[in-house]
C-alpha positions as CSV (number, residue, x, y, z in Angstrom):
1,X,3.9,1.3,1.5
2,X,2.0,2.3,-1.6
3,X,0.5,-1.2,-1.9
4,X,-0.7,-1.0,1.7
5,X,-2.2,2.4,1.3
6,X,-3.9,1.3,-1.9
7,X,-5.3,-2.1,-0.8
8,X,-5.0,-2.2,2.9
9,X,-6.3,1.3,3.5
10,X,-8.4,1.5,0.3
11,X,-7.0,4.9,-0.8
12,X,-7.2,5.8,-4.5
13,X,-3.9,6.0,-6.3
14,X,-4.1,9.9,-6.3
15,X,-4.3,9.9,-2.5
16,X,-1.5,7.3,-2.2
17,X,0.6,9.7,-4.3
18,X,-0.3,12.6,-2.1
19,X,0.5,10.8,1.2
20,X,3.9,9.6,-0.1
21,X,4.7,12.9,-1.9
22,X,5.3,11.1,-5.2
23,X,3.6,11.4,-8.6
24,X,0.5,9.4,-9.4
25,X,2.4,7.5,-12.1
26,X,5.1,6.6,-9.6
27,X,2.5,5.5,-7.0
28,X,0.8,3.3,-9.6
29,X,4.2,1.8,-10.7
30,X,5.1,1.0,-7.1
31,X,1.7,-0.6,-6.5
32,X,2.0,-2.7,-9.6
33,X,5.6,-3.8,-8.6
34,X,4.4,-4.7,-5.1
35,X,1.5,-6.8,-6.5
36,X,3.9,-8.5,-8.9
37,X,6.3,-9.4,-6.1
38,X,3.5,-10.8,-3.9
39,X,2.2,-12.9,-6.9
40,X,5.7,-14.2,-7.5
41,X,6.2,-15.3,-3.9
42,X,2.7,-16.9,-3.8
43,X,3.4,-18.7,-7.1
44,X,6.5,-20.1,-5.4
45,X,4.2,-21.7,-2.9
46,X,1.9,-23.0,-5.6
47,X,-0.8,-20.3,-5.2
48,X,-1.8,-18.4,-8.3
49,X,-4.0,-15.2,-8.1
50,X,-4.8,-12.4,-10.4
51,X,-4.5,-8.8,-9.2
52,X,-8.2,-8.4,-8.4
53,X,-8.4,-11.5,-6.3
54,X,-5.1,-10.7,-4.5
55,X,-6.3,-7.2,-3.7
56,X,-9.5,-8.5,-2.4
57,X,-7.6,-11.0,-0.2
58,X,-5.5,-8.2,1.2
59,X,-8.4,-6.1,2.6
60,X,-9.5,-8.6,5.3
61,X,-5.9,-9.2,6.2
62,X,-5.3,-5.6,7.2
63,X,-5.2,-5.3,10.9
64,X,-6.3,-2.4,13.0
65,X,-3.0,-2.3,14.8
66,X,-1.0,-2.0,11.6
67,X,-3.4,0.7,10.4
68,X,-2.9,2.7,13.6
69,X,0.9,2.4,13.4
70,X,0.9,3.6,9.8
71,X,-1.3,6.6,10.7
72,X,1.0,7.4,13.7
73,X,4.1,7.3,11.4
74,X,2.4,9.6,8.8
75,X,1.4,11.9,11.6
76,X,5.0,12.1,12.8
77,X,6.3,12.7,9.3
78,X,3.8,15.5,8.8
79,X,4.7,17.0,12.1
80,X,8.4,17.1,11.1
81,X,7.6,18.7,7.8
82,X,5.6,21.5,9.6
83,X,8.5,22.1,12.0
84,X,10.9,22.6,9.2
């Protein structure tokens, strides 16, 4: 999720942390781990990319449908928090 919010949605790390209710440091760590895992899987296919190129490649791949589903999920979570 943090990786999607950062690169798919283009949110700054601070906002990723806010959306997920985690610290900025934890958001940054999770984003880095996600990037590392994707690079590892791509390397297994013979594709090598640095973080900047990989992040740039992720933006066009983000679909409008996935974006809407994520926003709806966040909305539901927020609604539940307000009900509590």
